[in-house]
C-alpha positions in Angstrom: -7.2 0.7 -14.8 -3.4 0.8 -15.0 -1.7 2.9 -12.4 0.1 5.3 -14.8 1.7 7.7 -12.4 3.8 5.1 -10.7 4.5 3.4 -14.0 5.7 6.8 -15.3 8.0 7.2 -12.3 9.5 3.8 -12.9 10.0 4.4 -16.6 11.3 8.0 -16.1 13.9 7.0 -13.5 14.7 3.6 -15.2 14.0 1.8 -12.0 14.5 -2.0 -11.4 13.4 -4.1 -8.5 16.8 -3.6 -6.8 16.2 0.2 -6.8 13.0 -0.1 -4.8 12.8 -0.2 -1.0 9.1 -1.1 -1.1 6.8 -1.8 -4.0 3.4 -3.5 -3.8 0.3 -3.9 -5.9 -2.8 -5.0 -3.9 -6.4 -5.9 -4.5 -8.4 -4.4 -1.6 -11.7 -5.5 -0.2 -14.9 -4.3 -2.0 -13.2 -3.9 -5.4 -10.5 -1.4 -4.5 -6.9 -1.5 -5.8 -3.7 0.0 -4.6 -0.1 0.4 -5.9 2.7 1.8 -3.7 6.3 2.6 -4.5 9.2 3.7 -2.3 12.5 4.3 -4.1 15.7 3.5 -2.2 17.2 6.5 -0.5 13.8 8.3 -0.5 11.4 8.8 2.4 8.4 9.7 0.1 6.0 6.8 -0.6 4.1 7.2 -3.9 0.5 5.7 -3.7 -2.0 5.2 -6.4 -5.4 3.7 -5.6 -8.9 3.1 -6.5 -10.9 3.7 -3.4 -13.0 0.7 -2.2 -15.7 3.0 -0.9 -16.3 5.7 -3.6 -14.5 3.8 -6.5 -12.6 6.9 -7.6 -8.9 7.0 -8.6 -6.4 8.9 -6.4 -2.7 9.6 -6.1 -1.0 10.5 -2.9 2.6 11.1 -1.7 3.3 10.7 2.0 6.2 10.3 4.4 7.2 6.6 4.8 7.1 5.5 8.4 8.4 2.0 9.2 6.1 -0.1 11.4 6.9 -2.6 14.1 6.9 -6.4 13.3 3.8 -6.7 15.5 1.8 -4.2 13.5 -1.1 -5.5 11.4 -0.9 -2.8 8.7 2.1 -1.7 6.6 0.7 1.8 6.1 -2.6 3.7 5.5 -3.7 6.6 3.4 -6.8 8.6 3.1 -8.9 8.8 -0.1 -8.7 12.4 -1.4 -12.3 12.2 -2.5 -14.3 10.7 0.3 -11.8 10.6 3.2 -12.0 6.8 3.7 -8.9 5.5 5.4 -7.4 2.8 3.2 -5.3 0.4 5.4 -2.8 -1.8 3.7 -2.3 -5.1 5.7 1.1 -6.6 6.0 1.6 -9.8 3.9 3.6 -11.6 6.6 4.4 -11.0 10.2 2.0 -9.0 12.3 0.1 -10.3 15.3 -0.8 -13.9 15.3 -4.5 -14.8 15.7 -5.2 -17.4 18.3 -7.0 -20.5 17.1 -10.2 -20.7 19.0 -10.8 -24.3 18.3 -11.2 -26.2 21.6 -8.8 -29.0 22.2 -10.1 -32.5 22.6 
């Protein structure tokens, strides 16, 4: 499924990569998908998703809240159908996991 609402926003406003504060397309666990777009100068994050739990399509708009560098997740949103909290992990940064391999 193509995420047509965000694609429509991009086409309608004639946006390019330089016009976006944040834009991501992610494959989630259990077959879910998510696309999020934050236009520069805006505080509204547009989110389209296929829920990993109920497999239904949804579209949300929510306030963008920057997170700390130590945070594991960039943002989260709730499925409007089943209420499942979809957490979007950061691609880089976040807390480092300690290697539990014993040293010889």
